[in-house]
N, C-alpha and C positions, 0 to 999 in steps of 0.2 A: 855462237860466235865463230868467226872465220877469219882466216888470213888470205889476202888476195894480192896477186901481182898485178899492178895497175898499168893500163895502157892508155895513153892520151890520144885524142882523135885529131888534134890540130898539127899541121906541118911544123916540124922543127927547123929553125933557121940556123944552120951550122956556121955561117959566116958572120962574125960579130962586126958590126959597122960602127966605127968610132965617130964618123961624121953624123950619124943619126943621134948619137948621144948629145952632140952639140945642138942639134935641132930640138931635142926634148928639153935641154937646158934653157934654150931660148924661149920655148913655149911656156916653161914654168915661170920665167921672168916676166912674160907677157900675160900671165894668168889665163892661158889658153887651155883650160881643163878639157874642153870638148875635143880638141885635136888629140890630146894625149889619151883620153878615154877611148876614142874611136880607133886609134892606132893600136892600143893594147888589145882591143877586142879581136883584131885581125891576126894577132900573133898567138903562137903557142904560149901558154902561161909561163913556161920556163924561160922563154926569150924575153917576155915582159919583165920577169923577175931579174934577169941578167942585166937589163938596162937600168933598173932601179938600183941594183947593187953597184953599178959602175958610176952612178952619180955621186957627187960629193955629199957629205953628211948634211951640209946646209941646204943643198938642192933637194935632197930626199925629204927633209923636214918641210920645205916650202911646197913640195909636190903634195904631200899628204894633207897639208893645211889649205890647199887650194879649194875655193868654193866650187861645189858641184863635182869634185873629184872623189870617187869612192873606189878604193882598191878592191879588185876582184878577189874573192876568197881563194880561188884556184891559183892566182898569182901570188898571193900572200904566202901560201903554204910552200911554194917553190923557192922562196927566199931562204938564204942560209940563216941559221939560228941567231947569229949575232945581229944581222940586219933586222930580223923579226923583233928581237928584243929592243932594238933602237926605235923602230917604227911604232911599236905598241905604245910607247910613251906619248906619242902624238895622237893616238886614237881615243875617242870617247868610249866609255863602257858600252853605250848603245851600239856603236859601230862594231865593237868586238863581238857583242852578242849576235849581231846580224851576220857577221862572218862565220861564227860557230854554227849557227842554224843552217848555213848553206854548205857545210862540210860533212863528210863522213866522220864517224866517231874517232877513228884512228888519227885523222888529220887534226881534228879538234883537240885531241889530247896533246899533240905536239905543240900547239899554240898555248894551251893552258900551262904547260910545263915552263913557259918563259914569262909567266906573269907572277908578280909577288902575291903572297898569300891573301893580303887584305883585298886587293882588287879581284883576285881569283874568286873569293867568296861572294863578292858583290855581283860579279858576272854570272856565276853559277846560280845565284839566287834569282837572276832575271830570266833564266832559261825555263822553258816548259818543264813541268815535273818529270816527264818521261825522259827527256834529254838529260836533265840534271842528274837523275838517278843513275843513268848509264855511265855518264862521265865520272861521277863520284866513285862508282864501283871500280872503274878502270884505274883511277888515281890511287885507289887503296892498295894496289899491287905494287911491287918493287919497280923502280924506274926501268930496269933492264929486262923486264919479264915480257913474255908473249902478250900478256894482258894489255900492255901499253901500246902495242902496235897492231892489235887485231881490230877488225871491223865488227861492230855489233849489228850491222845491217847485212842480213843474209836471208836466203830462202830455204825453208825446210818444210817438208810435208810428211804426213803419216804414211807408213809403209803399206797400208791397205787401200790407199787411194788409187783410182784409175788415172790414166793419162788425161781423159776428158775432164775429170774433177780438177786435176792439177792445172790444166790450161785455163779453165774457167776461173780458178782461184787467182792465177797470175794476172788475168785480165781485169779482175774486179777489185783486187786488193791495192789500195793506194799507198800503203806503207812499205811496199817492197823496195829494194834498191833499184836505182835507175838502170843499172847494168849488172848482170851476173852471168858467169860462165857455167856454173854448176848448181844443181838443186840437191840439197842434202835430204836423205831419207832417214827418218827417225822412227824408233819403236815407241811403244806406249809410255815409256819413261823418259822420252826425249833424248835418248842416247843414239848417236849416229851409227847407222849400220851400212850405209852406202851412199853413192852419189850417182846422179844422172846428168849428162851434159844437156843444157837447155835445147841445143839443136836436135838432140835425139828425141826429145819429147815431141817436137813438131813433126817428126817423120814417122811417129808410131801411131797405130790406130787408137781411137779414143777409149775403146773398151779394154785395152791392155792394162794390166796392173803395173804400177811403177816399180814394184819390187822385182818384177820379172825382167826389167830392162836395166836395172841398176848394176853398177860395179861395186863390189863389197869394199868398204872402207879399209884401206891398208895402213893408214897413218893418221893418228890423232895426236895433237900437240897439247901437252898439259899447259894450263893457263899460266903456271909459274916458271915455265921453261925459259932459260936465258935467250934473249932475242938474237944473239950471235949464233947460238946453236940452231935456232929457227932458220936463220939465213942460210946456214950450211945445209940444212935439210931441203930447203927450196932449191938450192943450187945443185946438190948432189942428185936429187930425184926429179929435177926439172919440173917442179910443181907450179901450177898457176894458182891453186888455192888449197887450203887444208883446214879441217875442222879443229877448233880449239875447245877443249873439254875441261870441266872443273874436276874437283877431287872425286866426284861421284860418276865421272865419265859422261856427264850430260853436256850437250851442246850449249 
């Protein structure tokens, strides 16, 4: 398990355009889902979410109910919690399941926290067993704990691997995160002992051992640590990521 500071890749539009809200409102009234979908694809997810938040409640409902309009998971997660809770009421269980499947575990947890218990159980039951188990385990921890905000998608390799073995593994394994800054090095008990930046792996000869180029782990976050304290650690130590460990100090 790990905690990661996220960086989006689309340009942020810092100038909020009220006239564009009127355009979107007009397109909703005209059932022009294609225009809205294509426009949102060109935006940073936070900008698309900003537009949705500035629509009236009635227009938001009509937008979500438009034929052929499907809200992007990355846009949904950028909405504030009150708007998420409002929109979820208009989404089918199948749509919510699709959204969850396309999100990292920490973002999926944020959405599940806004769903009532009955629907939550239905949705969890529709997820693949691996995803369902991971989310249920996170939900079993206190709401304000590190477990609720950590990502379960991370990259860890044994300490005795070579750089070449690691590169081959990264290329061939389809279950790894799409993006990661660091590779966690673990001992034979799956306890983290260090990290290696992914860029350093690419610059090191294949026969070098990963343990020889790692930086020893200086900070591990207990899974039950309060998330505000976690935030302070990230800010104070300028962290991009940190390993989260259970009571046995395992990753």
